[in-house]
C-alpha positions as CSV (number, residue, x, y, z in Angstrom):
1,M,0.0,0.0,0.0
2,S,1.4,3.3,-1.0
3,T,0.9,6.5,0.8
4,S,1.2,10.0,-0.5
5,L,2.6,12.8,1.5
6,S,1.1,16.2,1.1
7,P,2.8,19.3,2.4
8,D,1.5,20.7,5.7
9,P,-0.4,23.9,4.9
10,T,0.9,25.4,8.2
11,L,4.5,25.1,7.0
12,R,4.2,27.3,3.9
13,T,7.2,29.4,2.9
14,P,6.7,33.2,2.7
15,A,5.2,34.5,-0.4
16,P,7.5,35.5,-3.2
17,G,8.5,39.1,-3.1
18,T,8.4,39.5,0.7
19,S,11.5,40.0,2.8
20,P,12.3,40.3,6.5
21,L,13.2,44.0,5.9
22,L,9.9,44.8,4.3
23,R,8.0,43.0,7.1
24,R,10.0,45.1,9.7
25,V,9.6,48.4,7.9
26,L,6.0,48.2,6.7
27,P,4.2,48.7,10.1
28,A,6.2,51.9,10.8
29,V,5.5,53.2,7.3
30,V,1.8,52.6,7.8
31,V,1.8,54.3,11.2
32,V,3.6,57.4,9.8
33,A,1.3,57.5,6.8
34,L,-1.8,57.5,9.1
35,L,-0.3,60.3,11.2
36,V,0.4,62.4,8.2
37,I,-3.1,61.9,6.9
38,A,-4.6,62.8,10.2
39,W,-2.4,65.9,10.4
40,Q,-3.5,67.0,6.9
41,V,-7.2,66.4,7.7
42,Y,-7.0,68.3,11.0
43,V,-5.4,71.3,9.4
44,T,-7.9,71.3,6.5
45,V,-10.9,71.0,8.8
46,S,-9.8,73.3,11.6
47,G,-8.6,76.1,9.3
48,I,-5.7,76.7,11.7
49,R,-3.2,79.3,10.5
50,P,-0.1,78.1,8.6
51,Q,2.1,80.2,11.0
52,V,0.9,77.9,13.8
53,L,0.6,74.6,12.1
54,P,1.1,74.2,8.4
55,S,-0.3,71.2,6.6
56,P,2.1,68.4,5.4
57,L,1.4,69.4,1.9
58,R,2.4,73.0,2.5
59,V,5.6,71.9,4.3
60,V,6.6,69.8,1.3
61,Q,5.7,72.5,-1.2
62,Q,7.5,75.3,0.6
63,G,10.4,73.1,1.4
64,W,10.8,72.2,-2.3
65,K,10.7,75.9,-3.2
66,A,13.5,76.6,-0.7
67,R,15.4,73.5,-1.7
68,D,18.6,75.3,-2.7
69,A,18.9,77.1,0.7
70,I,17.9,74.0,2.6
71,S,20.3,71.7,0.7
72,G,23.2,74.1,1.4
73,H,22.5,74.2,5.1
74,A,22.0,70.4,5.1
75,T,25.4,69.9,3.5
76,A,27.0,72.0,6.2
77,T,25.2,70.0,8.9
78,L,26.2,66.7,7.4
79,Q,29.8,67.8,7.1
80,V,30.0,68.9,10.8
81,T,28.2,65.7,11.8
82,L,30.7,63.4,10.1
83,I,33.7,65.3,11.3
84,G,32.5,65.4,14.9
85,F,31.4,61.8,14.9
86,A,34.8,60.7,13.4
87,V,36.7,62.5,16.2
88,S,34.4,60.9,18.8
89,L,34.7,57.5,17.3
90,L,38.5,57.7,17.2
91,F,38.7,58.7,20.9
92,A,36.1,56.1,21.9
93,W,38.2,53.3,20.4
94,A,41.4,54.6,21.8
95,L,40.1,55.0,25.4
96,A,38.1,51.7,25.3
97,V,41.2,49.7,24.3
98,L,43.3,51.4,27.0
99,V,40.6,50.8,29.6
100,D,40.4,47.1,28.6
101,F,44.1,46.7,29.1
102,S,44.3,48.4,32.4
103,P,41.8,47.7,35.3
104,W,43.1,50.9,37.0
105,L,42.1,53.0,34.0
106,R,38.7,51.3,34.0
107,R,38.1,52.4,37.7
108,A,39.4,55.9,36.9
109,F,37.6,56.6,33.6
110,V,34.3,54.8,33.6
111,P,32.8,56.9,36.4
112,L,33.9,60.0,34.5
113,F,32.2,58.7,31.3
114,V,29.0,58.3,33.3
115,V,29.3,61.8,34.8
116,S,29.8,63.3,31.3
117,Q,26.3,62.2,30.5
118,T,24.8,64.2,33.4
119,L,26.0,67.4,31.7
120,P,23.1,68.9,29.8
121,I,24.0,69.7,26.2
122,I,21.5,72.5,26.3
123,A,23.8,74.2,28.9
124,I,27.1,73.1,27.5
125,A,26.6,74.2,23.9
126,P,26.3,77.9,24.6
127,L,29.5,77.7,26.7
128,M,31.3,76.1,23.8
129,I,30.2,79.0,21.5
130,I,31.4,81.5,24.1
131,W,34.8,79.8,24.6
132,F,35.6,78.8,21.0
133,G,33.5,81.1,18.8
134,F,31.3,80.2,15.8
135,G,33.7,77.9,13.9
136,L,34.0,74.2,13.5
137,L,35.6,73.4,16.9
138,P,32.6,74.1,19.3
139,K,30.2,72.0,17.1
140,V,32.7,69.1,17.0
141,L,33.0,69.2,20.8
142,V,29.2,69.2,21.3
143,I,28.9,66.2,18.9
144,A,31.7,64.4,20.8
145,L,30.0,65.0,24.1
146,A,26.7,63.7,22.8
147,T,28.1,60.6,21.1
148,F,31.3,59.6,23.0
149,F,29.6,57.8,26.0
150,P,27.4,55.2,24.2
151,M,30.2,54.1,21.8
152,T,32.9,53.9,24.5
153,I,30.7,52.1,27.0
154,G,29.5,49.7,24.2
155,L,33.1,48.8,23.4
156,I,34.2,48.4,27.0
157,E,31.2,46.1,27.8
158,G,31.8,44.2,24.6
159,F,35.5,43.6,25.4
160,A,34.5,42.5,28.9
161,A,31.8,40.1,27.6
162,A,34.4,38.0,25.8
163,D,34.4,34.2,26.3
164,R,36.7,33.7,29.3
165,E,37.3,30.0,28.4
166,A,38.6,31.0,25.0
167,G,40.8,33.6,26.5
168,A,42.2,31.1,29.0
169,L,42.8,28.6,26.3
170,L,44.8,31.1,24.3
171,R,46.9,32.1,27.3
172,S,47.6,28.4,28.1
173,M,49.0,28.1,24.6
174,G,51.4,31.0,25.2
175,A,49.4,33.8,23.5
176,S,50.2,37.3,24.6
177,R,47.6,39.7,26.0
178,W,47.5,41.5,22.7
179,Q,46.8,38.2,20.8
180,E,44.0,37.4,23.3
181,F,42.6,40.9,22.6
182,R,42.8,40.5,18.9
183,Y,41.4,37.0,18.5
184,V,38.9,36.9,21.4
185,R,38.0,40.2,22.9
186,L,37.8,42.3,19.8
187,P,35.4,40.0,17.8
188,S,33.2,39.7,20.8
189,A,32.9,43.5,21.1
190,I,31.9,44.1,17.4
191,P,28.1,43.4,17.8
192,R,27.8,45.7,20.8
193,F,29.9,48.3,19.0
194,F,27.6,48.5,16.0
195,T,24.6,48.8,18.3
196,A,26.3,51.7,20.1
197,L,27.3,53.1,16.7
198,R,23.7,53.3,15.6
199,I,22.8,55.2,18.8
200,G,25.8,57.5,18.5
201,I,25.2,58.5,14.8
202,T,21.6,59.6,15.6
203,Y,22.9,61.6,18.6
204,A,25.5,63.2,16.4
205,V,23.0,64.7,14.0
206,V,20.9,66.0,17.0
207,G,24.1,67.4,18.6
208,A,25.2,69.1,15.4
209,V,21.8,70.7,14.8
210,F,21.6,71.9,18.4
211,A,25.1,73.4,18.3
212,E,24.1,75.3,15.1
213,Y,20.9,76.4,16.6
214,V,22.8,78.0,19.5
215,G,25.2,79.8,17.2
216,A,26.6,79.2,13.7
217,T,26.9,80.8,10.3
218,S,25.4,77.8,8.4
219,G,23.6,74.6,9.0
220,L,20.1,73.4,9.5
221,G,20.1,74.5,13.1
222,I,20.7,78.2,12.3
223,Y,18.3,77.9,9.4
224,M,15.6,76.7,11.7
225,A,16.3,79.5,14.1
226,T,16.1,82.1,11.4
227,Q,12.9,80.8,9.9
228,K,11.4,80.5,13.4
229,N,12.1,84.2,14.0
230,S,10.4,84.9,10.7
231,F,7.3,82.9,11.7
232,R,7.9,80.4,8.8
233,T,6.8,77.3,10.6
234,D,6.5,75.5,7.3
235,L,10.2,76.0,6.5
236,V,11.1,75.0,10.1
237,L,9.3,71.7,9.7
238,A,10.8,71.2,6.2
239,A,14.2,71.5,7.8
240,V,13.2,69.1,10.5
241,L,12.1,66.6,7.8
242,V,15.5,66.9,6.1
243,T,17.2,66.4,9.5
244,A,15.2,63.2,10.0
245,V,16.1,62.0,6.5
246,I,19.8,62.6,7.3
247,S,19.5,60.7,10.6
248,V,17.7,57.7,9.1
249,S,20.1,57.6,6.2
250,L,23.2,57.5,8.5
251,Y,21.5,55.0,10.7
252,L,20.8,52.7,7.8
253,L,24.4,53.2,6.5
254,T,25.7,51.6,9.7
255,F,24.0,48.3,8.6
256,A,25.8,48.4,5.3
257,V,29.1,49.0,7.1
258,E,28.3,46.1,9.5
259,R,27.7,43.7,6.6
260,V,31.2,44.6,5.2
261,V,33.1,44.6,8.5
262,A,31.2,41.8,10.4
263,P,29.0,39.8,8.0
264,W,28.5,37.1,10.7
265,I,26.4,39.4,12.8
266,K,23.6,39.4,10.2
267,N,23.6,35.6,10.2
268,E,23.3,35.5,14.0
269,R,20.6,38.1,14.0
270,A,18.6,36.1,11.4
271,R,18.8,32.9,13.5
272,H,17.3,34.8,16.5
273,E,14.4,36.3,14.5
């Protein structure tokens, strides 16, 4: 007697054309679309003045008309963001490695890193402008203060989370402390580092805009301040939209870098989903 096996309908593969990325992004896109529609309907029905709350359609229209000015300021903000974040990233790696090699430095610096996060940027940024003027340096320092902590702590905790047995095995085979760091502690820190990197890059954009808002000659921050003083709420929101696009783009860029630097992280993440 022969039996035929039919596939279990509960074990169907995903429909062609769908992807994990689409399934993750689609709910957020739907929510944002609903909020924008509700915003447009409210402005249309209530008749509220554009100086108070412009409609999304007006924001896009006026932003497009002022695209040359906005793009120029956006370029300045992006440049400052990348420079400041690069400086912060360099110091984060240097100090995290030093702290990992020295328990004394860990006890000395980690509390200072925590204290640095209690300093309100809203109070520090004006002081940076007073001390260093309206050039590049004060904005870089504000970005560094905003982003240094998450990346440094992410690296320090990543190094500390290394497999102790693997490290002990290498030392029993005569490996040096540097070899243990290179082959065990450094790979274990990479996933946490990229998580911290994504947090830091979004903070960097916010820090840059805020520093420009306090005092600058160009950038989205000073553009928002100028348009606010002119009661151009539509252009302020257009600049906010551009800032969000920059932040999201840089955030997504970290995933592309992660795939190049540490492709195994994507595979581990896929197994846990």
